[in-house]
C-alpha positions in Angstrom: 124.7 10.1 -99.3 127.4 8.0 -100.9 130.8 9.3 -100.2 133.8 8.7 -102.4 136.8 8.9 -100.1 140.3 9.5 -101.5 142.9 7.0 -100.2 146.5 5.8 -100.6 147.3 2.2 -101.3 148.9 0.0 -98.6 151.6 -2.4 -99.8 150.9 -5.1 -97.2 147.4 -6.3 -98.0 148.1 -9.5 -100.0 145.6 -12.1 -98.8 147.2 -15.2 -97.3 145.9 -18.8 -97.1 142.7 -17.6 -95.5 142.4 -13.9 -96.3 144.1 -10.8 -94.9 145.4 -11.2 -91.3 147.2 -8.5 -89.4 147.4 -7.1 -85.9 144.4 -5.1 -84.7 146.4 -1.9 -84.6 147.2 -2.4 -88.3 143.5 -2.7 -89.2 142.8 0.4 -87.0 144.9 2.6 -89.3 142.7 5.1 -91.1 141.4 3.7 -94.4 143.1 0.3 -93.9 140.0 -2.0 -93.6 138.1 0.2 -96.1 140.9 -0.1 -98.7 140.8 -3.9 -98.4 137.0 -4.2 -98.5 136.8 -1.9 -101.5 139.5 -3.9 -103.2 137.4 -7.0 -102.7 134.3 -5.4 -104.3 136.4 -3.9 -107.1 137.6 -7.4 -108.0 134.1 -8.8 -108.4 131.7 -8.6 -111.2 127.9 -8.9 -111.3 127.2 -8.3 -107.6 124.9 -5.3 -107.9 121.5 -6.0 -106.4 122.8 -9.3 -105.0 123.0 -10.6 -101.4 126.2 -10.5 -99.3 126.7 -12.4 -96.0 128.7 -10.7 -93.2 129.7 -12.0 -89.8 132.7 -13.0 -87.7 134.0 -14.8 -84.7 133.2 -11.9 -82.2 136.9 -11.0 -81.7 138.0 -7.4 -80.8 137.1 -5.0 -83.7 134.5 -7.4 -85.2 131.5 -5.1 -84.6 133.2 -1.9 -85.8 134.4 -3.5 -89.1 131.0 -5.0 -89.7 129.4 -1.5 -89.6 132.1 -0.4 -92.1 131.4 -3.4 -94.3 127.6 -2.7 -94.3 128.0 0.9 -95.3 130.5 0.1 -98.0 128.2 -2.8 -99.3 125.4 -0.3 -99.5 127.5 2.3 -101.3 128.8 -0.3 -103.8 125.3 -1.5 -104.8 124.6 -4.7 -103.0 120.8 -5.2 -102.6 120.8 -7.1 -99.3 123.2 -8.1 -96.5 122.6 -11.0 -94.1 124.5 -10.4 -90.9 124.6 -12.7 -87.9 123.0 -11.3 -84.7 125.6 -9.5 -82.7 128.0 -9.8 -85.6 128.4 -13.5 -84.9 128.8 -16.2 -87.5 131.1 -19.2 -87.2 133.0 -19.8 -90.5 131.2 -23.0 -91.3 127.8 -21.4 -90.5 128.7 -18.4 -92.7 129.5 -20.9 -95.5 126.1 -22.6 -95.0 124.3 -19.3 -95.0 125.9 -18.2 -98.2 124.9 -21.5 -99.9 121.4 -21.7 -98.4 120.5 -18.1 -99.2 121.9 -18.0 -102.7 124.2 -15.2 -101.7 126.7 -13.8 -104.1 129.4 -14.2 -101.5 130.4 -13.2 -98.0 132.9 -11.3 -95.8 134.1 -13.5 -92.9 135.8 -11.4 -90.2 138.2 -13.6 -88.3 141.8 -14.5 -87.7 140.7 -18.1 -86.9 142.8 -19.7 -84.2 144.9 -16.7 -83.6 144.5 -14.7 -80.3 142.1 -11.7 -80.1 142.2 -8.4 -78.3 143.4 -4.8 -78.9 147.0 -5.9 -79.2 146.3 -9.2 -81.0 144.9 -10.3 -84.4 142.1 -9.5 -86.8 141.3 -10.7 -90.3 139.0 -10.4 -93.3 138.3 -13.2 -95.7 136.1 -13.2 -98.8 134.1 -16.3 -99.6 132.6 -16.9 -103.0 129.1 -18.1 -103.9 129.8 -21.7 -103.3 130.5 -20.8 -99.6 134.2 -21.5 -99.8 137.3 -19.3 -99.6 138.1 -17.3 -102.7 140.3 -19.2 -105.1 143.8 -17.9 -106.1 142.6 -16.1 -109.2 140.3 -14.0 -107.0 142.8 -13.3 -104.2 145.4 -12.4 -106.8 143.0 -9.9 -108.3 142.2 -8.5 -104.8 145.9 -8.1 -104.1 146.5 -6.3 -107.4 143.7 -3.9 -106.6 145.0 -3.2 -103.1 148.2 -1.9 -104.7 146.4 0.5 -107.1 143.4 1.7 -105.1 143.0 5.5 -104.8 139.4 5.8 -103.4 136.6 3.9 -101.8 132.9 4.3 -101.5 131.0 4.3 -98.2 127.5 5.4 -97.2 127.2 8.3 -94.9 124.7 6.7 -92.5 124.2 5.8 -88.9 125.2 2.4 -87.6 122.6 -0.4 -87.9 121.3 -2.3 -84.9 122.9 -5.8 -85.4 121.7 -7.2 -82.1 118.0 -7.5 -83.0 116.7 -10.0 -85.4 114.8 -8.4 -88.3 115.2 -6.2 -91.3 116.1 -2.5 -91.7 117.2 -0.4 -94.6 120.6 1.2 -95.1 120.1 3.5 -98.0 118.7 1.4 -100.8 120.1 -1.8 -99.3 118.2 -4.2 -96.9 120.1 -5.3 -93.8 118.6 -8.5 -92.4 119.9 -9.7 -89.0 119.6 -13.4 -88.7 119.9 -16.0 -85.9 123.5 -17.2 -86.4 122.8 -20.7 -84.8 119.4 -22.1 -85.8 120.0 -22.7 -89.5 123.3 -24.4 -88.9 122.0 -26.6 -86.1 119.1 -27.6 -88.4 121.6 -28.7 -91.0 123.4 -30.8 -88.5 120.2 -32.6 -87.7 119.8 -33.7 -91.3 123.3 -35.3 -91.3 123.5 -37.1 -88.0 121.3 -39.5 -86.0 120.5 -37.1 -83.1 118.1 -39.7 -81.6 120.9 -42.2 -81.3 123.3 -39.7 -79.8 120.6 -38.4 -77.4 120.0 -42.0 -76.2 123.7 -42.6 -75.7 123.9 -39.4 -73.5 120.8 -40.3 -71.7 122.3 -43.7 -70.9 125.2 -42.1 -69.1 127.7 -41.2 -71.8 129.6 -38.1 -70.7 131.3 -35.5 -72.8 133.1 -32.1 -72.4 133.3 -29.5 -75.2 135.7 -26.5 -74.8 134.6 -23.5 -76.9 137.7 -21.6 -75.8 135.6 -18.5 -75.2 135.2 -18.3 -78.9 132.4 -18.4 -81.5 131.2 -22.0 -81.1 129.8 -21.4 -77.6 126.3 -20.6 -78.7 126.4 -23.4 -81.4 127.7 -26.0 -78.9 125.2 -25.0 -76.2 122.2 -25.2 -78.6 123.3 -28.6 -80.1 125.0 -30.5 -77.3 123.0 -29.3 -74.3 119.6 -28.3 -75.7 119.1 -30.6 -78.7 121.1 -33.6 -77.6 120.4 -33.4 -73.9 123.9 -33.2 -72.4 123.9 -31.6 -68.9 124.3 -27.9 -68.5 128.1 -27.2 -68.1 129.0 -29.8 -70.8 130.1 -26.7 -72.8 133.1 -25.1 -71.2 134.1 -21.5 -71.9 130.9 -21.1 -73.9 130.5 -17.3 -74.0 132.3 -15.7 -76.9 134.6 -12.9 -75.7 136.4 -10.2 -77.8 139.8 -11.4 -76.3 138.8 -15.1 -75.9 139.3 -14.7 -72.2 143.0 -13.8 -72.7 143.5 -17.3 -74.1 144.8 -18.5 -77.5 141.8 -20.1 -79.2 143.8 -22.8 -81.0 142.5 -26.3 -80.2 145.8 -28.1 -79.6 147.4 -29.8 -76.6 149.2 -26.6 -75.6 146.3 -24.1 -75.7 143.5 -26.5 -74.7 145.5 -28.0 -71.8 142.6 -27.5 -69.4 140.6 -30.0 -71.5 143.5 -32.3 -72.0 144.2 -32.5 -68.3 140.5 -33.2 -67.6 140.5 -36.0 -70.2 143.6 -37.6 -68.7 142.2 -37.6 -65.2 141.0 -40.7 -63.4 137.4 -39.5 -63.6 137.6 -38.2 -67.2 134.4 -38.0 -69.3 134.0 -40.5 -72.1 134.7 -38.0 -74.9 136.3 -34.5 -75.1 136.5 -32.0 -77.9 137.3 -28.4 -78.6 137.0 -25.9 -81.4 138.9 -22.7 -82.3 138.2 -19.0 -82.7 136.0 -19.1 -85.7 134.7 -22.7 -85.3 136.3 -24.4 -88.2 138.9 -26.5 -86.4 138.6 -29.3 -83.9 140.4 -31.2 -81.2 139.4 -34.8 -80.4 140.4 -36.5 -77.1 138.9 -39.8 -75.8 139.3 -40.8 -72.2 143.0 -41.1 -71.7 143.8 -41.0 -75.5 144.5 -38.0 -77.8 143.5 -38.5 -81.4 145.7 -36.7 -83.9 143.9 -34.7 -86.6 145.3 -37.0 -89.3 144.0 -40.1 -87.5 140.7 -38.4 -86.8 140.3 -37.8 -90.6 141.0 -41.4 -91.3 138.6 -42.8 -88.6 135.8 -40.4 -89.7 136.2 -41.5 -93.4 136.3 -45.2 -92.5 133.1 -44.9 -90.4 131.2 -42.1 -92.1 128.6 -44.6 -93.5 127.3 -45.0 -89.9 125.8 -41.5 -90.1 122.6 -40.9 -92.1 124.1 -38.1 -94.2 126.8 -40.4 -95.5 125.1 -43.8 -95.5 125.5 -44.0 -99.3 129.3 -44.0 -99.0 132.0 -41.6 -100.0 132.8 -40.3 -103.5 136.4 -39.6 -102.5 138.7 -38.4 -99.7 140.9 -35.4 -99.9 143.8 -34.4 -97.6 146.3 -31.7 -97.6 149.9 -32.7 -98.5 151.3 -32.3 -95.0 148.5 -34.4 -93.5 149.6 -38.0 -92.7 148.9 -40.8 -95.1 146.5 -42.5 -92.7 143.5 -41.6 -94.8 145.2 -43.0 -98.0 144.8 -46.5 -96.6 141.2 -46.0 -95.9 140.5 -44.7 -99.4 142.3 -47.7 -100.8 140.2 -50.1 -98.8 137.0 -48.3 -99.7 137.9 -48.2 -103.3 137.5 -44.5 -103.6 140.0 -41.8 -104.9 142.4 -40.1 -102.6 143.4 -36.5 -103.5 146.5 -34.9 -102.0 146.2 -31.1 -102.3 148.2 -28.0 -101.1 147.2 -26.6 -97.7 144.1 -24.4 -97.9 140.4 -25.3 -98.0 139.9 -23.6 -101.4 141.6 -26.6 -103.0 139.1 -28.9 -101.5 136.2 -26.7 -102.6 136.9 -27.4 -106.3 136.8 -31.2 -105.6 133.6 -30.9 -103.5 131.9 -28.8 -106.2 132.8 -31.3 -108.8 131.4 -34.2 -106.8 134.8 -35.9 -106.6 135.2 -35.9 -102.8 132.9 -36.1 -99.8 135.2 -35.8 -96.8 138.3 -33.6 -96.6 140.9 -32.9 -93.9 144.0 -31.1 -92.9 146.5 -32.0 -90.2 146.0 -28.5 -88.7 142.8 -29.8 -87.0 140.4 -29.0 -89.8 137.9 -31.6 -91.2 134.7 -31.2 -93.1 132.5 -32.6 -95.9 130.4 -31.6 -98.8 127.7 -30.1 -96.5 129.6 -26.7 -96.6 132.8 -25.4 -98.2 134.8 -24.8 -95.1 136.2 -27.1 -92.4 133.8 -27.5 -89.6 134.7 -28.2 -86.0 131.3 -29.1 -84.6 130.5 -31.2 -87.6 133.6 -33.3 -86.8 132.5 -33.7 -83.2 129.0 -34.8 -84.2 130.3 -37.4 -86.6 132.5 -38.8 -83.8 129.5 -38.9 -81.5 127.4 -40.6 -84.2 130.1 -43.2 -84.7 130.4 -43.8 -80.9 126.6 -44.1 -80.6 126.4 -46.8 -83.3 129.6 -48.8 -82.5 129.0 -48.6 -78.7 132.8 -48.6 -78.1 135.2 -46.2 -76.5 137.4 -43.9 -78.5 140.5 -45.9 -77.3 138.8 -49.2 -78.6 138.0 -47.6 -82.0 141.5 -46.3 -82.4 143.0 -49.7 -81.5 140.8 -51.4 -84.0 141.6 -48.8 -86.7 145.4 -49.2 -86.2 145.1 -53.0 -86.2 143.3 -52.8 -89.5 145.3 -50.1 -91.3 148.5 -49.7 -89.4 149.6 -46.5 -87.6 151.0 -43.3 -88.9 153.1 -41.9 -86.0 152.9 -38.2 -86.6 153.7 -34.8 -85.1 153.9 -31.2 -86.2 156.6 -28.9 -84.9 155.9 -25.1 -85.2 158.7 -22.6 -85.0 156.8 -19.3 -84.6 157.6 -15.6 -85.2 160.9 -16.3 -87.1 162.2 -13.2 -88.9 160.8 -13.6 -92.4 164.2 -13.1 -94.1 165.7 -16.0 -92.1 162.7 -18.2 -92.7 162.9 -17.5 -96.4 166.6 -18.2 -96.3 166.1 -21.6 -94.6 163.5 -22.7 -97.3 165.8 -21.4 -100.1 168.7 -23.4 -98.7 166.5 -26.5 -98.5 165.3 -26.1 -102.1 168.9 -25.6 -103.2 169.9 -29.1 -102.0 166.9 -31.1 -103.2 168.8 -32.7 -106.1 171.7 -33.8 -103.9 169.7 -35.3 -101.0 168.5 -38.7 -102.6 170.8 -41.5 -101.6 172.3 -39.6 -98.6 171.9 -40.9 -95.0 171.1 -39.1 -91.8 169.6 -39.9 -88.5 166.3 -40.7 -90.2 167.8 -43.3 -92.5 168.5 -43.1 -96.3 166.7 -40.5 -98.3 164.7 -42.0 -101.1 163.5 -38.7 -102.8 163.2 -35.0 -102.1 161.0 -32.5 -103.9 159.0 -29.2 -103.7 155.4 -30.2 -103.8 153.4 -29.0 -106.8 149.7 -29.6 -107.4 147.7 -29.8 -110.6 144.0 -29.3 -109.8 142.1 -32.1 -111.6 139.0 -29.9 -111.9 140.5 -27.0 -113.9 144.2 -28.0 -114.5 145.5 -25.0 -112.6 148.9 -25.5 -111.1 150.1 -24.5 -107.6 153.9 -24.7 -107.0 156.3 -24.4 -104.1 153.8 -25.8 -101.6 156.3 -27.4 -99.3 159.6 -29.3 -99.3 159.2 -33.1 -98.8 162.0 -35.4 -97.7 161.0 -39.1 -98.2 163.0 -41.9 -96.7 163.5 -45.5 -97.9 161.2 -47.0 -95.1 158.3 -44.7 -96.0 158.9 -42.1 -93.3 158.9 -38.4 -94.3 159.7 -34.9 -93.1 157.9 -31.9 -94.7 159.0 -28.3 -94.3 156.5 -25.5 -95.0 156.1 -21.8 -94.2 152.6 -21.1 -92.9 150.4 -18.3 -94.3 148.1 -18.0 -91.3 150.2 -16.0 -88.9 150.2 -12.2 -88.4 153.8 -11.6 -87.2 157.1 -12.8 -88.7 157.0 -16.3 -90.3 156.0 -19.7 -88.9 158.0 -22.7 -90.0 156.0 -25.9 -89.8 157.9 -29.2 -89.8 155.7 -32.3 -90.3 157.2 -35.6 -89.2 155.7 -39.0 -90.0 156.6 -42.7 -89.6 154.3 -45.5 -90.7 154.2 -48.8 -88.9 152.1 -51.6 -90.4 149.4 -53.6 -88.5 151.9 -56.3 -87.5 154.4 -53.7 -86.0 154.5 -52.0 -82.6 151.4 -49.8 -82.5 151.8 -48.7 -78.8 155.0 -46.6 -79.0 155.0 -43.1 -77.6 154.9 -40.7 -80.5 158.0 -38.8 -79.4 160.0 -42.0 -79.2 158.7 -43.3 -82.5 159.7 -40.0 -84.3 162.9 -39.2 -82.4 165.3 -40.2 -85.3 163.2 -38.2 -87.8 163.2 -35.1 -85.5 167.0 -35.3 -85.4 167.0 -35.7 -89.2 164.9 -32.6 -89.7 167.5 -30.5 -87.7 170.4 -32.0 -89.7 168.8 -31.4 -93.1 167.5 -27.9 -92.6 169.7 -26.5 -89.8 166.6 -25.0 -88.1 168.5 -23.8 -85.1 171.1 -22.1 -87.2 168.6 -20.2 -89.3 166.0 -19.5 -86.7 168.0 -19.2 -83.5 165.5 -21.6 -81.9 166.7 -24.8 -80.3 163.1 -26.2 -79.8 159.7 -25.7 -81.4 157.2 -23.1 -80.0 154.4 -25.7 -80.2 154.3 -29.4 -80.8 151.0 -30.9 -82.0 
């Protein structure tokens, strides 16, 4: 029986950069998840009888919301749902499943790199038929519907067994439980030289991969240990847990300190990496050297031709505006376009669909290519391993050669988390109010050349996205960028991006904090971060 359940609209369901993210207890309110899922379906056209993909990162509440989503999909007329066994699907694997199955779209249940547990975070994101996050015109329609919804449809039926591979019926809709790992691992084998990587590992090359008790554990174990022959135990924290083992599954130097300490030890492995809650971000560390996400993007782009899947070269490179300009110099040398977009993978999706770019990346540890329409942590690790297998050099040697060729972008991101939203908005408003007066002024960072609020015109459809971050550019090419993040669940997060470029003939061996010290002081002077936020230091530095 299909039930039509009366409901009252919630006013806080506007999707952010990557869907709706709130605390678990918010999602546990009666009708809350149902309202949002119905609003997604109400905003779509032509899905009846079509296939929907459903899965998530295994965090707390994942299994319960999957059952709700299945019953609502059946009540709303979907013909088939593909769900990962146990409710598990990494975000890039979900993207691949949507694309390979010809699905209409998918519901990805995740709050990405945010913590999990009964007092932590949950999220729902809708991905469209290309496998990528819904564009703004879709999320705007979803938001409008959340404010007007007065009922939702749900099937009155028993829960489906999502732990056994196979097909069952839920009303008139087929529910197919699929292996969440195999199809994705097979795709990786088509892109990379697994034989060369296997030989490198068999020859004594050592690696450590930290899954952070999150979704990539099964993927990493299958690929690195089974298919590539790395020893058992190479994958650390490989069992997905609803609360991520009480850890914060964000692959940065604060939350992946266990891996960092191991890679800085005297007996460190040759290569270390980590991924986040839903598997779309990555951390790369060589023996005694940390590789920033911006540098990683540049190195991967410069060396992608060494992997079979990219042997024909790149069509273009895309990076988010806050990401350093390291990839720009690679694009220039390769003679391919460089696209600077707002933060959010949906902007890359348009470029990838149009065949204008091949590799994309964000400073927030996300890199990917045209193989899916999401960033992909394990993909990035495999491309690094392929490069190392072909070049037969260490990570440190590859980085030294890259900087000697292109110069070095000293770079850091300072996050000020859980600021009261009104104070964060006031800080950004004050910054925007002084943009016209900043050029020509001098502060600790030097003389300001220009200042603006980044706007982007999408070259594929001419759509315009405004207010994407305040940029302060200095005469020597350095810059400071201020942006409020849309991925948190509590208060506001101010991200401050600090960058200084040094050419190949300059000092390429400075400590990052020393190289950026004047610009860090300039950021405080220009924005009065301490005055607005009450914080005298960042919550996290990456």
